[in-house]
N, C-alpha and C positions, 0 to 999 in steps of 0.2 A: 378651355379643354372640357372634354366631357367629364364632369364630376363624378359620373356613376361608375367610372372604372375603379376596381379595386386592385390595390397594388399586388395582392397575393394571387391574382389571376396571372400574373406574368412571373416567370422564374428569374429573378434578378440575380447577377452576380455581383457582389459588392466589391469595391476596391478598398483595401487596408492601406494604411500609411506605410507600412513596411514591404509592399509588393509593388510590382511594376505595372504598367498599364494592362488592363483587362481588354482583351480583344472584342471589339465592340458587338460582333455577331454572337458572342456568349452571352451579352447582357440582355438583348431583346430578341424574342423568337421569331421565327418566320411564320407568322399567321396572315391568312388572306384578309382578315377583316381588321388586323390591328391599326392600321392607319385611320380606318373609319372610326374606330373606337375612341382614338386619340384625339381626332379632329372634331370639327363641329357638323352636326347633321341638320340642324335647323338653319339651313342656308337661305339667305334673302337673296333673289335673283331679280333683275330688272330687264325689260326689252330694250332693244336698241333704239326704239322710238322715243323713250323718255327723255325728257329735257335734262340738261346738264344741272340746272337748278333744282329739279326734282330729285335726281339722284344724289347730289350733294346733301339735300335735305334728309333723305333716307339714310345716307352713311352717317350722318351727324345723329340722327335719331336713335340708330342702332348701335352707334360705336364702333362701325366697322371701317376698316381701311381699304378694303376691296370688295368689290360686288361682281360676281359672274353675271354676264350679259346673255341671256337666252332667248331662243325663239318662243313666242307665246303659245304657238300651236303645238309643236314638237317638244318643247322643253329642252332642246339640245343647245349645247354651249356654242356661243358665237364669238364671244370676246371676254374681256374683263376691264373693269374700270376700277382704277386705284387711286390713292390719296396723291401719288406722284404724277398722275394724269392731271390732277387739279392743279398742282404746284406748276407743271408745264404751261398750263393754260393761263396762269396768274404772272406771266412774264418770263418764266424760266426756261421756255422751249418754243419750238415751232408751233404749237397749239395756239400760242398768244395771237398769232396772226388771224385766227378765226374771230377773235373780238377786234383786235386792232384794224385789220384790213377789210376782212369780210363784212364786219358790222360797224364800220367807221368808228371804232373806238367805244361804241355804245355798250355798257355792261350789261344792262336789261336785255337787250337783243341778243348779246353774245350767249349769255347764261340760258337762253330760251332755245338755243340750237340743241339737237339731239345729242345723245351721247355716243352715237355712231360716228361722230366728227372727231372724237378725241380717244376713244377706248382702243385698248391694244387688241388687234386681231391675231397676232401670233401669240399663242398661248403654250405655256407650259403646265401639263396636266399629269395626273398619276391615276391609275384605277385601283380598285379595292385589292387587287391581287398583288399590287406591288410591295416591297419590303419598306420598312422605316429608313433603313440605310440607304436605299435607292432613292427615296424621297429627299432625304438630307442631301444627297450628292447633288440631286436637280436644283435644289434651293440654292445651294453654295455656288454651283458652277454658273447658274443663270443670274445671280445676284438679287434674287426675289424672296420675299418674306412670307409668301403664303401661296399655295396651289390647289386649284379645284380638284375634287375627286370625282371621277366620272365613272359610269358604266360603260360596257362596250359600245352601247349604241349613242354615246356622247351625250347622255343625260347627266346632269349634276346631282351627286347624291350626298355631297359634303364639301368641306374645305378643311385643309390643314395648314397651319401656320408655325412660324418659328417658336411662337409664345406657346402653342400647345405642345411642341416637343419639349420645350425647357421645363414646362411644368411637368410633364411626365418623367423626365429622366433626372429631376432636381435632386432625387434622394440618392442617385447613384453618381452624382457629379464628382469629377476628379478633385483630388485633394490639392492640386497645384494653387499657387497664390495668383492674385489678379495680375501682378506685374509680368507674369510669364505670357498672358494672353491679351493684355490690353493693347489699344492702339495708341503709339506714342507721337507719331507724326499727326499732329492734330491740325484739322481745318476749323477755324472758328468764324464766327461773324460779329462784327461789333454792334452794340446795342443802338448806334446811331444809323445803322442801315435801315433802309425802308424794305417793304415786302417784295417789291420788284428785284431789287438787288439780292435779297435772301433766296428768291427762287431761283435765280441764275445760278448762284453758288451750288446751291443744291442739286440742281440738274446736271451742271457741268461735272461736279464730282461725284454724281451718283450717290448722294447722301440723303437719308430719309430724316436724318437729325443733325443738329449742329449746336455746339456750345455757344452761349452768347457771352460775351466779354466787355467789361466796362473797366477802363484803366487797367488792363491786362489782368483783371481779376474775373472770375466766373460770376455772372450776373443772372444767368438763367440758362434755360435749353429750349429750343424751338424745333418742332418736328413737321413732318408733312401733313400730319393730323391736325396740328395747330392751325395750319393754312386752310385745310379742308374745313375745319370747324368755323373759321373766320367767314368762309363763304356759305356753309350750310346752315348756320345759326342766322343768318340775316343781318349780322353785323357789318357786313362789306357795304350793304346798301345805305347804312347810316352815315358813310363817308362821302356819299354823293351830292353834289349840288346841281351839276349839269348832266349828270348820268354818263360821264366819260370815265373810263376804267382807270386812267392815271390817277384819279382823285382817290379811287380805293387802293391803289398799290403804293402811294406815296405815304402810307402810313408806316409808323415806325415798328420795328421788331418787338419792341417793348409792349405793344398792344396785345400781341398775340402769343408771346413766350410764356413759359411756366418759370415764375421767380423762386419758387419753393421747392428747390432741386434736391432730390434725394442723390447722395454721394457715396462713393466707397473710398477704400485705402488700398494702396499697392500690396499690403500684407495680408488682406482678407482672403479667404479662400473663395474659390469658384462656387462651392456649395453655399456659402454664406450670400453671395452675389445672387445665385439663382433664387434662393428663399426671398431676398429682399425684392427683387424684381416681381416674383410672383405675388407677394402680399400687397405691393403698391401698384400692380397692373401696368408696369412700364418696360421698355424694351431696352434701356440702357443706363449706365451709371458713369457720371464724370467721375475720374479719379483725382483726389486731392492730398496734397502733401504740404504741411506747413502753410496752409492757406492758399497754395498755388495749384493751378490746374496743370496736371502732368500727363493726363491720358483719358481715355474712355473705353468702356468695356461694354460690349452689347450682347444681344441673345445669340447672334450669329457666333460670336466669340466662344460663348459657352458650348454650342453645338460643335463647333470646330474641335474643341478640346476633347470632345468625347471620340471623335471619329479619326483624328490625325494622330 
């Protein structure tokens, strides 16, 4: 989030515990430049000719989960590469064929292909004239966590993410409890699974993150960013003997997951959760009761609580 934003620049309408929901449009004004202020202006873009390896290195270096792909000459948006595109490449989706079939399973060769082979060409975008609530609606309806901000000539001027929005509205977060908005129908992955199995489960369910369980207890959490980092940091190459991709994908989830997990309780407020996510720079919190995993709450859940 743009840390130069001052809260008193915007007329916030607070919600008190003894009042009903405040209509969202009264909370955040309709300013043409508001999403640009909330989002990030220092956007890193890449050309479609960049190698997948180069792109993953860039994403890992900057800590980004998505990179707009632009034309080097016109600077116009041509596509977007996300951490989930890397998950699909690592055995989770059709992109895996690029390594397995087109490059005979050779990981080095596959990652030397250009990003045009795996990037998303169909993009959801917003302009600086669109409202925050319209931007949020696009995120929720499309199931994506970040949207490029473009000018009318299709040039990228910024990017806005769920995390940016949660950080901006955290101090007006609803007083509801976690139990009212958390997901209870959990999909998890066992710690004995390998990265290929994990990738398939993430892509099939459309999950960017999954709790990891050992003996039915929470052992960690693994995200699409963890898989991206596994590739972009070069650790993936350390698993190779013959250069075949299967050697790198037969690695345990344990090697890429986060084991020191920040959690929450069902009685905590959404405001507390938003503050905790912001301070830890994380996008979700597993919900624990008596030592058992009973749910998960994400940035998207927090956003939904504001507009629904």
